[in-house]
C-alpha positions as CSV (number, residue, x, y, z in Angstrom):
1,M,-1.9,26.0,-8.1
2,S,-0.5,23.8,-5.3
3,K,-1.2,20.0,-5.1
4,T,-1.9,18.0,-2.0
5,D,1.0,15.6,-1.5
6,L,0.2,13.1,1.2
7,T,3.7,11.9,1.5
8,K,4.6,15.4,2.8
9,V,1.4,16.0,4.7
10,H,1.9,12.6,6.6
11,R,5.7,12.6,6.4
12,E,6.0,10.4,9.4
13,L,4.1,7.6,7.7
14,Y,6.2,7.7,4.5
15,T,9.7,7.8,6.0
16,A,11.4,5.2,8.1
17,K,14.8,4.3,9.4
18,V,16.8,1.1,9.3
19,Q,16.0,0.6,13.0
20,P,12.4,-0.2,13.9
21,A,10.3,2.5,15.6
22,L,6.9,2.8,17.1
23,I,4.5,5.2,15.3
24,F,0.8,5.9,15.3
25,V,-1.1,5.5,12.0
26,P,-4.4,7.5,12.0
27,A,-7.4,6.4,9.9
28,G,-7.1,7.3,6.2
29,H,-8.9,6.9,2.9
30,Y,-7.4,4.4,0.4
31,L,-8.2,3.2,-3.0
32,A,-8.0,-0.6,-2.7
33,I,-8.1,-3.8,-4.8
34,T,-7.9,-7.2,-3.2
35,G,-6.6,-10.4,-4.8
36,K,-4.7,-13.7,-4.3
37,G,-1.6,-15.1,-6.0
38,D,2.1,-14.7,-6.7
39,P,3.1,-11.1,-6.8
40,D,4.9,-11.9,-10.1
41,S,1.7,-13.1,-11.6
42,P,-0.3,-11.4,-14.3
43,V,-3.3,-10.8,-12.0
44,F,-1.1,-8.8,-9.6
45,A,0.3,-6.7,-12.4
46,D,-3.2,-6.2,-13.8
47,S,-4.6,-5.2,-10.4
48,T,-1.7,-2.7,-10.0
49,Q,-2.6,-1.2,-13.4
50,A,-6.3,-1.0,-12.5
51,L,-5.5,0.7,-9.2
52,Y,-3.3,3.4,-10.8
53,T,-5.7,4.0,-13.6
54,A,-8.4,4.6,-11.0
55,A,-6.2,6.9,-9.0
56,Y,-5.3,9.1,-12.0
57,S,-9.0,9.2,-13.1
58,I,-10.0,10.5,-9.6
59,K,-7.1,12.9,-9.6
60,N,-8.3,14.4,-12.9
61,V,-11.8,14.9,-11.5
62,Y,-10.5,16.8,-8.5
63,K,-8.0,18.8,-10.5
64,Q,-10.9,20.3,-12.4
65,S,-12.3,21.7,-9.1
66,A,-8.9,23.1,-8.0
67,Q,-8.4,20.2,-5.5
68,D,-5.5,18.6,-7.3
69,F,-3.3,16.0,-5.6
70,T,-0.2,13.9,-6.2
71,V,-0.9,10.2,-6.7
72,S,0.8,8.6,-3.7
73,K,3.0,5.6,-3.5
74,L,1.7,2.1,-4.0
75,E,1.1,0.2,-0.8
76,G,0.0,-3.3,0.0
77,T,-1.2,-5.4,3.0
78,W,-0.4,-9.1,2.9
79,W,-1.8,-12.2,4.7
80,V,-2.4,-15.9,4.3
81,E,-5.5,-17.9,4.9
82,Q,-3.9,-21.2,6.1
83,E,-1.9,-22.0,9.2
84,G,1.8,-21.7,9.2
85,Y,4.6,-19.1,8.9
86,P,3.5,-16.8,6.0
87,L,6.9,-17.0,4.2
88,D,6.7,-20.8,4.2
89,I,3.4,-20.7,2.4
90,P,3.6,-21.0,-1.4
91,R,3.5,-17.5,-3.1
92,A,0.4,-18.6,-5.1
93,E,-1.5,-18.7,-1.8
94,W,-0.6,-15.2,-0.7
95,C,-3.5,-12.8,-0.3
96,W,-3.0,-9.1,-0.8
97,Q,-4.8,-5.8,-0.9
98,L,-3.1,-3.1,-3.0
99,L,-3.6,0.4,-1.8
100,I,-3.1,4.1,-2.9
101,R,-3.7,6.7,-0.2
102,M,-6.3,9.3,-1.1
103,P,-6.8,12.8,0.4
104,D,-9.6,13.0,3.0
105,Y,-11.7,15.1,0.7
106,V,-12.1,12.3,-1.8
107,I,-15.6,10.9,-1.5
108,N,-17.2,7.7,-2.8
109,P,-19.7,9.3,-5.3
110,V,-16.8,11.0,-7.1
111,V,-14.8,7.8,-7.0
112,Q,-17.6,5.8,-8.6
113,Q,-18.0,8.5,-11.3
114,A,-14.3,8.4,-12.0
115,L,-14.2,4.6,-12.1
116,K,-17.0,4.5,-14.7
117,A,-15.3,7.1,-16.8
118,A,-12.0,5.1,-16.6
119,F,-13.8,1.9,-17.5
120,V,-15.3,3.4,-20.6
121,K,-11.9,4.7,-21.7
122,K,-9.6,1.8,-20.7
123,Q,-11.9,-1.2,-20.6
124,L,-10.0,-2.8,-17.8
125,P,-12.3,-5.4,-16.1
126,L,-10.5,-5.1,-12.7
127,L,-11.5,-1.5,-12.4
128,Q,-14.9,-2.9,-11.2
129,Q,-13.1,-4.3,-8.2
130,V,-11.5,-1.1,-7.1
131,S,-13.2,0.6,-4.1
132,L,-12.6,3.4,-1.5
133,I,-11.9,2.1,2.0
134,T,-10.9,3.5,5.4
135,L,-7.9,1.9,7.0
136,A,-7.1,2.6,10.7
137,E,-4.0,0.7,11.8
138,G,-3.2,2.7,14.9
139,R,-0.1,1.8,16.9
140,S,2.4,0.2,14.5
141,V,6.1,-0.7,14.2
142,Q,7.8,0.6,11.0
143,V,11.2,0.0,9.5
144,L,13.0,0.7,6.2
145,H,14.1,-2.2,4.0
146,T,16.7,-1.5,1.4
147,G,17.3,-4.2,-1.3
148,P,15.2,-6.7,-3.3
149,Y,11.9,-8.0,-2.0
150,S,13.5,-11.4,-1.7
151,E,15.7,-10.2,1.1
152,E,12.9,-8.8,3.2
153,P,12.9,-11.7,5.7
154,A,16.2,-10.4,7.3
155,T,14.6,-7.0,7.9
156,L,11.4,-8.6,9.1
157,A,13.4,-10.6,11.6
158,I,14.8,-7.4,13.1
159,M,11.2,-6.0,13.3
160,E,10.0,-9.2,15.0
161,E,12.8,-9.0,17.6
162,F,11.9,-5.4,18.3
163,I,8.2,-6.3,18.8
164,R,9.2,-9.1,21.1
165,K,11.5,-7.0,23.2
166,E,8.9,-4.2,23.5
167,G,6.4,-6.8,24.8
168,L,4.0,-6.1,21.9
169,A,1.8,-8.4,19.9
170,Y,0.8,-8.4,16.2
171,N,-2.5,-6.7,15.6
172,G,-3.2,-6.6,11.9
173,R,-1.8,-7.4,8.5
174,H,1.7,-7.0,7.3
175,H,1.9,-3.7,5.4
176,E,4.4,-2.6,2.8
177,I,4.9,0.9,1.2
178,Y,6.9,0.8,-2.1
179,L,9.1,3.9,-2.2
180,S,10.9,2.7,-5.4
181,D,9.7,1.8,-8.8
182,P,11.1,-1.7,-9.5
183,R,11.1,-1.0,-13.3
184,K,13.5,1.9,-12.8
185,T,15.5,1.0,-9.7
186,A,18.3,-1.5,-9.3
187,P,17.2,-4.3,-6.9
188,A,20.0,-3.5,-4.4
189,K,18.8,0.2,-4.2
190,M,15.1,-0.5,-3.8
191,K,13.5,1.0,-0.7
192,T,10.4,-0.4,1.0
193,I,8.8,0.6,4.3
194,L,7.7,-2.4,6.3
195,R,4.9,-1.8,8.8
196,Q,3.2,-4.0,11.4
197,P,0.2,-2.9,13.5
198,V,0.7,-3.9,17.1
199,K,-1.0,-3.8,20.5
């Protein structure tokens, strides 16, 4: 039985080049959990664990009805609530929404059923904060960053210059797609897609 693999169905959204490019991101379903704080903090790690636990619980429900799918890459949107250049704001003040893309056939009643089953089994309090959302970013600029997260500012500067030269303006939250598992990949080889909705 074949599985739905959204990174192949929407290949243009999950591949990028080292030079920024304009793409169109259609509306899609995502599992989401929202938080605030340093990405190296326990709450970030716990939120990631809760999101993956929810995703695999939902996958198992659909697998039983012959609608199996591959759990997609972890993604995240980032923003700050205070004035100033985001990278100058203390990491403890960073806001984030972690995401995992879901197939369009995933519906909220099944998600709620799967979340309850996962909570009974795993007893992770943050499972109660996971929800199914629709995200429609539309026109966006996307670029591939290779290397540790700490070196993203250099790639972001290239993206910012592209946006300026194209006469575009920011139109949404900074979005990252984590193609590499930091637990298994050397920092210099990590690959992250950086995306910025524009208008």
